[in-house]
Backbone bond lengths (Angstrom), bond angles and torsions (degrees), N, CA, C in turn:
res aa  C-N    CA-C-N  psi(-1)  N-CA   C-N-CA  omega(-1)  CA-C   N-CA-C  phi
1 M - - - 1.426 - - 1.526 108.31 -
2 A 1.333 115.42 138.42 1.468 120.65 178.86 1.524 110.69 -73.24
3 Q 1.318 116.44 145.58 1.472 121.62 178.48 1.503 108.96 -89.42
4 D 1.323 115.94 145.83 1.453 123.21 179.72 1.518 106.61 -107.22
5 F 1.369 116.79 94.40 1.452 121.97 -178.98 1.543 107.84 -82.79
6 E 1.315 115.21 136.25 1.447 121.39 -179.88 1.529 109.73 -133.80
7 R 1.336 116.49 171.78 1.456 121.37 177.24 1.527 108.81 -135.77
8 A 1.307 114.60 154.60 1.475 121.89 171.90 1.509 105.39 -138.58
9 R 1.314 115.78 145.09 1.457 118.62 -176.73 1.519 110.29 -155.37
10 Q 1.329 114.88 150.98 1.458 122.46 174.33 1.552 105.69 -144.76
11 R 1.318 114.29 144.57 1.453 118.44 177.50 1.521 110.54 -124.07
12 N 1.285 115.02 159.62 1.455 124.24 178.24 1.538 112.25 56.17
13 I 1.347 116.64 41.80 1.438 122.52 175.33 1.503 108.39 -69.19
14 G 1.344 115.74 140.63 1.465 120.74 -179.45 1.508 111.32 -125.31
15 T 1.348 114.58 -137.98 1.455 121.54 -169.57 1.496 114.90 -83.47
16 S 1.326 117.78 -5.67 1.467 121.29 173.17 1.510 109.42 -100.56
17 A 1.331 116.25 137.25 1.459 120.37 177.29 1.540 109.43 -57.44
18 T 1.297 116.08 131.77 1.464 123.79 -175.49 1.524 108.28 -121.35
19 A 1.329 116.63 127.93 1.470 120.78 177.70 1.521 108.64 -72.24
20 V 1.301 117.04 125.29 1.461 124.11 178.55 1.560 108.34 -97.98
21 L 1.319 117.14 -38.93 1.445 122.42 -176.61 1.519 111.10 -145.53
22 S 1.327 117.98 128.40 1.447 123.45 169.79 1.485 108.14 -111.22
23 V 1.327 116.62 124.76 1.453 121.34 -169.98 1.538 109.70 -93.82
24 N 1.334 117.01 133.88 1.462 120.87 176.80 1.527 113.00 -120.54
25 S 1.313 117.30 9.68 1.461 123.04 176.68 1.547 106.71 -155.69
26 D 1.307 116.59 -176.27 1.477 120.22 176.29 1.555 106.36 -80.30
27 D 1.354 117.33 112.83 1.437 123.27 -176.10 1.506 110.21 -122.77
28 A 1.316 116.46 166.03 1.468 121.68 173.77 1.523 109.12 -132.16
29 I 1.331 115.20 129.73 1.468 119.86 172.19 1.514 108.21 -82.14
30 I 1.321 116.69 128.81 1.454 121.02 179.38 1.529 112.79 -111.13
31 S 1.350 115.13 -11.60 1.470 119.21 178.98 1.504 109.84 -162.65
32 I 1.343 116.49 138.52 1.453 121.93 170.00 1.532 107.14 -135.26
33 R 1.315 117.96 116.01 1.438 123.70 179.52 1.526 108.29 -110.20
34 C 1.326 117.93 124.65 1.443 123.34 -179.25 1.537 107.69 -115.69
35 A 1.339 118.25 128.22 1.459 121.82 -177.44 1.514 110.39 -124.20
36 N 1.320 115.87 135.90 1.438 123.05 174.02 1.530 108.48 -87.83
37 T 1.301 116.53 121.82 1.479 122.03 -176.55 1.517 112.56 -102.33
38 T 1.350 117.95 9.28 1.458 121.09 -177.76 1.523 112.27 -106.21
39 T 1.340 114.68 -176.91 1.462 120.47 -178.90 1.519 111.71 -100.89
40 S 1.354 118.01 12.19 1.482 121.01 174.78 1.511 109.04 -141.69
41 T 1.339 114.90 164.76 1.461 121.91 -179.52 1.542 110.94 -65.13
42 I 1.351 115.46 137.65 1.457 121.33 176.53 1.511 108.10 -118.69
43 N 1.336 117.67 160.07 1.470 123.48 171.70 1.513 107.17 -114.92
44 I 1.339 117.05 135.32 1.440 120.74 -175.28 1.534 112.27 -124.17
45 E 1.315 114.06 163.32 1.452 123.78 172.24 1.518 107.96 -133.99
46 I 1.332 116.52 141.03 1.428 124.09 170.83 1.507 105.81 -132.07
47 Y 1.347 117.38 126.62 1.454 119.76 -178.84 1.527 110.62 -146.48
48 V 1.333 113.18 160.31 1.478 120.58 177.42 1.526 107.44 -111.40
49 E 1.335 115.08 126.96 1.457 120.04 171.44 1.487 107.41 -91.13
50 S 1.311 117.10 120.09 1.462 123.63 -178.09 1.506 108.64 -136.89
51 A 1.322 117.50 122.76 1.469 121.59 -179.77 1.530 112.23 52.04
52 S 1.325 115.43 45.36 1.472 124.86 176.43 1.528 113.89 66.25
53 A 1.314 118.60 13.67 1.460 121.72 174.34 1.539 109.14 -120.41
54 N 1.342 117.06 149.29 1.459 122.73 179.10 1.519 110.71 -100.02
55 Y 1.326 114.24 132.53 1.474 122.66 179.88 1.536 107.08 -120.54
56 F 1.293 117.56 109.46 1.460 121.20 -176.20 1.499 112.34 -76.10
57 L 1.339 116.35 133.20 1.432 123.01 169.65 1.517 109.14 -88.90
58 I 1.340 115.94 -32.67 1.443 122.97 174.88 1.505 108.53 -158.57
59 K 1.325 117.24 142.75 1.474 119.25 -177.70 1.535 110.47 -138.90
60 N 1.313 115.75 134.95 1.473 122.60 178.90 1.524 111.47 53.13
61 C 1.318 116.95 46.06 1.466 123.07 -179.55 1.526 110.64 -95.17
62 P 1.333 119.13 123.83 1.447 119.67 179.52 1.538 112.36 -77.63
63 I 1.330 114.78 142.67 1.475 121.62 169.41 1.502 106.41 -127.66
64 V 1.335 118.34 124.36 1.448 122.08 -178.20 1.501 110.98 -70.54
65 S 1.332 115.63 162.46 1.447 123.77 -178.94 1.571 110.18 -52.58
66 G 1.314 114.30 124.33 1.485 119.05 177.66 1.502 112.92 76.77
67 G 1.328 118.35 1.69 1.455 121.64 -176.66 1.505 112.19 -92.07
68 S 1.332 115.19 172.28 1.465 120.44 176.84 1.530 109.97 -139.51
69 L 1.308 115.04 164.86 1.461 121.31 -179.50 1.527 108.99 -136.16
70 E 1.313 118.31 127.97 1.468 122.90 173.60 1.509 108.17 -97.02
71 L 1.296 120.07 116.16 1.457 122.32 -175.99 1.520 115.28 -81.15
72 I 1.335 116.94 -25.17 1.449 119.69 -177.27 1.530 107.86 -124.01
73 D 1.315 116.41 123.69 1.463 119.04 178.29 1.508 110.42 -142.00
74 G 1.309 115.47 175.90 1.463 121.82 175.28 1.513 114.25 64.11
75 G 1.347 116.02 28.16 1.458 119.23 177.23 1.513 114.28 83.07
76 S 1.309 118.42 1.09 1.458 121.02 177.84 1.515 112.19 -63.78
77 K 1.301 116.46 157.38 1.444 121.49 175.99 1.554 109.80 -141.51
78 I 1.323 116.17 155.48 1.476 120.73 174.83 1.519 105.54 -119.47
79 V 1.317 116.53 119.82 1.468 121.39 -178.71 1.539 108.21 -88.06
80 L 1.320 115.05 133.28 1.452 123.18 178.59 1.529 108.30 -120.53
81 Q 1.308 116.55 152.35 1.430 121.61 175.74 1.507 112.14 -120.70
82 S 1.330 116.04 162.29 1.455 120.70 -176.84 1.537 112.05 -50.75
83 G 1.319 115.57 131.67 1.468 121.33 -177.83 1.523 114.30 99.76
84 D 1.344 117.65 -19.83 1.464 120.74 176.74 1.546 109.64 -67.36
85 I 1.336 115.32 146.89 1.475 120.60 177.43 1.533 106.12 -133.02
86 V 1.339 115.56 133.07 1.436 121.67 177.22 1.538 108.17 -99.74
87 Y 1.341 115.43 126.90 1.456 122.07 -178.27 1.511 111.28 -117.59
88 A 1.367 115.29 150.54 1.451 120.71 174.07 1.525 107.48 -130.11
89 K 1.351 114.58 152.45 1.476 120.58 -178.79 1.518 107.33 -155.00
90 S 1.346 115.00 148.63 1.456 122.30 176.06 1.512 108.28 -125.26
91 D 1.314 117.43 163.43 1.450 121.49 175.16 1.516 111.52 -90.09
92 T 1.323 117.28 5.39 1.471 122.25 -177.68 1.532 109.65 -134.41
93 A 1.295 116.26 135.65 1.503 122.08 -179.22 1.536 111.24 -57.13
94 S 1.316 115.98 137.98 1.481 124.83 171.57 1.541 111.48 45.07
95 S 1.334 116.69 56.15 1.450 120.49 -171.17 1.513 116.16 -126.57
96 L 1.342 117.44 -9.55 1.458 119.90 -168.88 1.505 110.56 -128.44
97 D 1.338 117.10 128.39 1.466 123.43 168.84 1.502 108.68 -107.79
98 V 1.337 118.84 137.08 1.452 124.63 -179.09 1.550 107.92 -125.68
99 W 1.336 116.25 130.52 1.428 123.83 174.99 1.513 108.00 -123.45
100 M 1.312 118.63 121.74 1.461 123.42 -176.44 1.540 110.49 -122.04
101 S 1.298 116.02 132.68 1.483 121.60 175.52 1.512 108.44 -109.39
102 T 1.320 116.41 134.87 1.471 121.20 -176.76 1.527 110.19 -134.37
103 V 1.329 112.95 162.23 1.484 120.53 166.55 1.534 105.30 -108.77
104 D 1.338 117.67 121.00 1.435 122.67 -171.96 1.512 109.71 -92.09
105 A 1.328 114.98 142.99 1.465 123.73 171.83 1.541 111.97 55.51
106 I 1.348 116.67 53.62 1.451 120.43 176.52 1.528 108.52 -72.83
107 S 1.323 116.54 150.60 1.468 118.29 179.39 1.526 108.85 -82.06
108 T 1.367 113.94 144.70 1.461 117.30 -176.02 1.511 109.71 -107.65
C-alpha cells in the first residue's frame, strides 16, 4: 500500500500554545523541525494533547539565535490517534517556526 505523506507547519509561534496538527485518523509523525527566527535564544515546548491531557515531547528546550532543532531522528516515529492535537509554544513572541512531516491514515 502506498504511503500518504503530509506536512503541517506554523510560523511566528509565540507565547501562546499554537496547534500545529489536529489528527483525524491514525497518523505517524516522522519529523518535527523547530527553528528560532529571532536574534536571541528562545525556549520551546512541543506537546500532544490526547484525551484532555498534555504529553510533552520536549519542554523548556533552548534553541540559539538562528538555530534549529530536529525532534525526531534515527528512523523514530510518534504515533497519533484521531483527536490528538500537536501544540508548539515559545517563551518569546513571534519567534518559532515549526515544520512537521507525517504519514497520514496509517493502518492499525
